[in-house]
C-alpha positions in Angstrom: 18.6 2.3 -28.5 15.4 0.4 -29.2 12.2 1.5 -27.4 10.7 -1.4 -25.5 6.9 -1.4 -25.4 5.3 -2.9 -22.3 1.6 -3.5 -22.7 -1.2 -4.1 -20.2 -1.7 -7.6 -21.7 1.9 -8.4 -20.8 1.3 -7.2 -17.3 -1.8 -9.3 -17.0 0.0 -12.4 -18.1 2.8 -11.8 -15.6 0.2 -11.2 -12.9 -1.5 -14.5 -13.6 1.7 -16.4 -14.0 2.7 -15.2 -10.5 -0.4 -17.0 -9.2 -2.7 -14.1 -8.7 -6.4 -13.8 -9.6 -7.9 -11.1 -11.8 -11.3 -9.7 -12.5 -12.6 -7.5 -15.3 -12.6 -4.6 -13.0 -9.0 -5.0 -12.0 -7.9 -5.6 -15.6 -9.4 -2.2 -16.5 -8.3 -0.2 -13.4 -4.9 -1.6 -12.8 -3.7 -2.7 -16.3 -5.7 -0.6 -18.7 -6.9 -3.6 -20.6 -10.5 -3.2 -21.8 -11.1 -6.8 -23.0 -9.9 -9.3 -20.4 -11.9 -12.0 -22.2 -9.7 -11.5 -25.3 -6.5 -11.7 -23.2 -7.8 -14.9 -21.5 -8.7 -16.4 -24.9 -5.1 -15.7 -26.2 -3.7 -17.5 -23.1 -6.0 -20.5 -23.7 -5.0 -20.6 -27.3 -1.3 -21.1 -26.4 -2.1 -23.8 -23.9 -2.8 -22.2 -20.5 -5.7 -23.5 -18.4 -7.8 -20.6 -17.2 -10.1 -21.3 -14.2 -12.9 -19.0 -13.0 -15.2 -18.6 -10.1 -17.8 -16.1 -8.9 -16.9 -14.0 -5.9 -18.4 -11.1 -4.0 -17.5 -7.7 -5.5 -16.2 -6.8 -2.0 -13.3 -9.2 -2.5 -12.3 -7.6 -5.8 -12.6 -4.1 -4.4 -10.4 -5.1 -1.4 -7.8 -6.5 -3.7 -7.9 -3.4 -6.0 -7.6 -1.1 -3.0 -4.1 -2.4 -2.4 -3.0 -0.5 -5.5 -5.4 2.3 -6.0 -8.4 3.9 -4.1 -11.7 2.5 -5.3 -14.9 3.4 -3.5 -18.2 1.9 -4.2 -21.4 3.9 -3.6 -22.6 3.4 0.0 -25.9 2.0 -1.1 -24.3 -0.6 -3.5 -24.6 -4.1 -2.0 -21.0 -5.2 -2.8 -21.2 -8.3 -0.6 -24.2 -9.6 -2.6 -23.1 -8.7 -6.1 -21.0 -11.5 -7.6 -18.3 -10.9 -10.2 -16.0 -13.5 -11.9 -12.4 -13.8 -11.1 -9.9 -15.8 -13.2 -6.6 -17.5 -12.5 -4.3 -19.9 -14.2 -4.4 -23.5 -13.2 -1.7 -26.2 -13.1 -4.2 -28.9 -14.1 
């Protein structure tokens, strides 16, 4: 029987195709992908339209906490720190 290798890059692609957003933090924490930018570049190269926007870190932490426990230091201003999230567009 052949061993099927399922990679983090495959999981990110499926996540994005399902209509979800992703940030660099989520790519590392949830999918084990260290270079989200490289994965997004591969998607662009095959014709996907990747959109991005800056959002408060609190939004990303809230999303990540649905799958794992992530706690920011209490003195970190997570509502003021902006991070970039990406998604695939139908445009």
